[in-house]
C-alpha positions in Angstrom: 29.1 9.4 -3.5 32.8 10.1 -3.6 33.2 13.8 -2.9 35.2 14.6 -6.0 32.3 13.9 -8.3 29.4 14.8 -5.9 29.1 18.3 -7.4 27.7 16.9 -10.6 24.7 15.5 -8.8 21.8 17.5 -7.5 18.4 16.0 -6.5 17.6 18.6 -3.9 13.9 18.8 -4.9 13.3 15.1 -4.5 11.9 13.0 -1.6 13.2 9.4 -1.2 12.1 6.4 0.9 14.9 3.8 1.5 14.1 0.5 3.0 16.8 -1.6 4.8 18.3 1.8 5.7 19.8 0.7 9.1 23.0 -0.7 7.5 24.9 -1.7 4.4 23.6 -0.5 1.0 20.5 1.0 2.5 22.5 3.2 4.8 25.0 4.1 2.1 22.1 5.0 -0.2 20.4 7.2 2.3 23.6 9.1 3.0 24.5 9.4 -0.7 21.0 10.7 -1.6 21.1 13.1 1.3 24.5 14.5 0.2 22.9 15.1 -3.2 20.2 17.1 -1.5 17.3 14.7 -1.2 15.0 14.6 1.8 15.2 11.0 3.0 12.8 8.8 4.9 14.3 5.6 6.4 12.5 2.3 6.9 14.0 -0.8 8.7 13.2 -3.3 11.5 16.4 -2.2 13.2 15.5 1.1 15.0 18.9 1.4 16.6 20.6 1.0 13.3 18.4 3.6 11.7 19.4 5.9 14.5 23.0 5.4 13.6 22.2 6.2 9.9 20.3 9.3 11.2 23.4 10.4 13.0 25.3 10.4 9.8 22.5 12.4 8.2 22.5 14.9 11.0 26.2 15.5 10.4 25.3 16.5 6.9 22.5 18.8 8.0 20.1 16.6 5.9 16.3 16.5 6.1 15.4 13.0 7.2 13.0 10.9 9.3 12.8 7.3 10.2 9.9 4.8 10.7 10.5 1.3 12.1 9.2 -0.9 9.3 9.0 -4.6 8.6 8.7 -4.7 4.8 6.9 -8.0 4.9 4.0 -6.3 6.5 2.1 -4.4 3.8 0.3 -2.2 6.3 3.7 -1.1 7.7 5.1 -0.2 4.3 1.9 1.6 3.4 2.3 3.6 6.7 6.0 4.3 5.9 5.1 5.8 2.5 2.0 7.6 3.7 4.1 9.3 6.4 6.6 10.4 3.8 3.9 11.9 1.6 2.2 13.6 4.6 5.4 15.1 5.7 6.7 16.3 2.3 3.7 16.4 0.1 5.1 14.1 -2.5 7.3 11.1 -3.1 9.8 10.9 -6.0 12.0 7.9 -5.2 11.4 4.5 -3.7 14.4 2.3 -3.0 13.3 -1.2 -2.2 16.5 -2.4 -0.7 15.7 -4.5 2.4 16.8 -8.1 2.1 18.2 -11.2 3.8 20.5 -14.0 2.5 19.9 -17.4 4.1 22.1 -19.4 1.7 21.7 -23.2 2.2 21.5 -26.4 0.3 18.2 -28.3 -0.2 19.7 -30.9 2.2 19.8 -28.3 4.9 16.0 -27.8 4.7 15.3 -28.9 8.3 17.3 -26.0 9.7 16.8 -23.6 6.8 13.1 -23.6 6.1 12.1 -20.9 8.5 14.8 -18.6 7.2 13.8 -19.4 3.7 10.2 -18.5 4.4 11.4 -15.2 6.0 13.6 -14.6 2.9 10.5 -14.9 0.6 8.6 -12.5 2.9 11.3 -9.9 2.9 13.0 -10.2 -0.4 10.0 -10.8 -2.6 6.9 -9.7 -0.7 8.8 -6.7 0.7 9.6 -5.4 -2.8 6.0 -6.0 -3.9 4.7 -4.2 -0.9 7.0 -1.2 -1.6 5.8 -1.1 -5.2 2.2 -1.2 -4.2 2.7 1.4 -1.5 4.0 4.0 -3.9 2.2 3.1 -7.1 -0.9 5.3 -6.8 0.9 8.3 -5.4 3.5 8.3 -8.3 0.8 7.7 -10.9 -1.2 10.6 -9.5 1.9 12.9 -9.5 2.6 12.0 -13.1 6.1 10.7 -12.4 8.2 8.8 -9.9 11.2 6.4 -9.8 11.2 2.9 -8.2 14.6 1.3 -7.7 14.5 -2.4 -6.7 17.7 -4.0 -5.3 18.1 -7.5 -6.8 21.5 -9.3 -6.9 23.8 -11.0 -9.3 22.4 -14.1 -7.6 19.3 -13.4 -9.7 21.2 -13.9 -12.9 21.5 -17.7 -12.9 20.9 -20.6 -10.4 23.8 -21.9 -8.4 24.1 -24.7 -5.8 23.3 -23.4 -2.3 21.3 -20.4 -3.3 18.0 -21.7 -4.6 15.6 -19.7 -2.4 17.6 -16.5 -2.1 18.4 -16.5 -5.8 14.8 -17.2 -6.7 13.7 -14.2 -4.7 16.2 -12.0 -6.4 15.2 -13.3 -9.9 11.6 -12.5 -8.9 12.6 -8.9 -8.2 13.8 -8.6 -11.8 10.4 -9.9 -13.0 8.5 -7.5 -10.7 10.6 -4.6 -11.9 10.2 -5.3 -15.6 6.5 -5.9 -15.3 6.1 -2.6 -13.4 8.2 -0.8 -16.1 6.0 -2.1 -18.9 2.8 -1.2 -17.1 3.8 2.3 -16.0 5.8 3.6 -19.0 5.6 7.4 -19.1 4.6 7.6 -15.5 7.1 5.6 -13.3 10.8 4.9 -14.1 11.9 1.5 -12.9 15.5 0.5 -12.2 16.8 -2.9 -11.1 20.1 -2.8 -9.2 22.2 -6.0 -9.2 25.1 -5.7 -6.8 27.9 -8.2 -6.7 28.9 -9.5 -3.3 29.2 -6.7 -0.8 30.5 -8.1 2.5 30.1 -4.9 4.5 26.3 -5.2 4.2 26.2 -7.8 6.9 24.1 -10.1 4.7 26.5 -13.0 5.4 25.2 -13.1 9.0 22.1 -14.8 7.6 23.8 -17.6 5.8 22.7 -21.0 7.1 25.4 -23.1 5.6 28.7 -21.3 4.8 29.6 -23.9 2.2 26.6 -22.8 0.2 28.3 -19.5 -0.7 30.9 -21.4 -2.8 28.4 -21.8 -5.7 28.8 -18.1 -6.6 32.6 -18.5 -6.8 32.9 -21.6 -8.9 36.5 -22.2 -10.0 37.6 -19.0 -8.2 36.5 -20.2 -4.8 39.9 -21.1 -3.2 41.6 -18.0 -4.6 38.9 -15.6 -3.5 38.4 -17.0 -0.1 42.2 -16.7 0.4 41.9 -13.0 -0.4 39.2 -12.5 2.2 41.3 -14.3 4.8 44.3 -12.1 3.9 42.2 -9.0 4.1 40.9 -10.0 7.6 44.5 -10.1 9.0 45.8 -7.1 7.1 47.9 -9.0 4.6 46.1 -8.3 1.4 48.0 -6.0 -1.0 46.8 -2.4 -0.5 45.9 -1.9 -4.1 43.2 -4.6 -3.9 41.5 -2.5 -1.2 41.7 0.7 -3.3 38.4 1.5 -5.1 40.5 3.3 -7.8 42.6 0.2 -8.6 41.6 -2.3 -11.3 42.3 -5.1 -8.9 39.8 -3.9 -6.2 38.5 -7.2 -5.0 35.4 -6.5 -2.9 32.7 -4.0 -3.4 31.8 -1.6 -0.6 28.2 -0.3 0.0 29.0 3.3 -0.9 30.1 2.2 -4.4 26.7 0.6 -5.0 25.0 3.7 -3.5 26.9 5.9 -6.0 25.4 4.0 -8.9 21.9 4.1 -7.4 22.4 7.9 -7.4 23.7 7.8 -10.9 20.5 6.0 -12.1 18.4 8.6 -10.2 20.2 11.6 -11.5 19.2 11.2 -15.1 16.7 13.5 -16.9 13.1 12.4 -16.2 12.9 11.2 -19.8 15.9 8.8 -19.5 15.6 5.5 -17.5 18.5 3.3 -16.6 16.5 0.1 -16.3 19.0 -2.6 -15.3 22.4 -1.8 -13.6 24.9 -4.4 -12.4 27.6 -3.2 -10.0 30.7 -5.2 -9.5 34.2 -4.8 -8.0 36.4 -5.0 -11.1 38.6 -7.6 -9.4 36.0 -9.7 -7.7 35.8 -13.5 -8.3 32.1 -14.1 -8.8 31.2 -16.1 -11.8 27.6 -15.1 -12.6 
């Protein structure tokens, strides 16, 4: 959270689990929640990355712990959550953030299939496993908040994103079904970020051409902006989060909005929240 507005947020009595916490939106969320006073439990397959996140939390004097966790493994997610409850006596917030993005066309199936299978396991089953791991605990407490990170890719199908987008659309359906079944006990929020290059998700892309489906007619112009940014030639205002032409969202801005959704009265639920850079070029 940007420091000038952090004072308005206080979740110091809450315990949060964040998956995919070794980098990107997960790391940003863990740090932002810790700044607002929460005790944070990190889960990720990348133990070294979680250690780096932990270093940032140490600098804040935050209460945190980390458990190496493959979210596709239900037993591992159960253990992550059980450890949080055993340590803190409760669990208020579950942020199901872990995800991968193997964009590819159907014609790429020979080289993409294994990555697609892993995508289904992480993006869909991982969120399901997170929901199941916290469900009974939150119901027994009488309240809790589950936040599931989807994507604008889940809004509408595009060429080159079939499997990834399908998993993100599935997250929306999981979230809404949980909301309906647990009204009055568990708040549910779906977070739909726009493209956030600093997450590192692009490293999982199988065919770079497949990313163009999200840009449509803005493809050439937006790619040119990325190229200019890479060599330091993009106008500075487009890199300024306070400028209307800000062209590419950063993880901390998404984390700010996750905290905003959390920091509502228990009786108020923000159920669906899309976060974009105001000057981005994505068309869905």
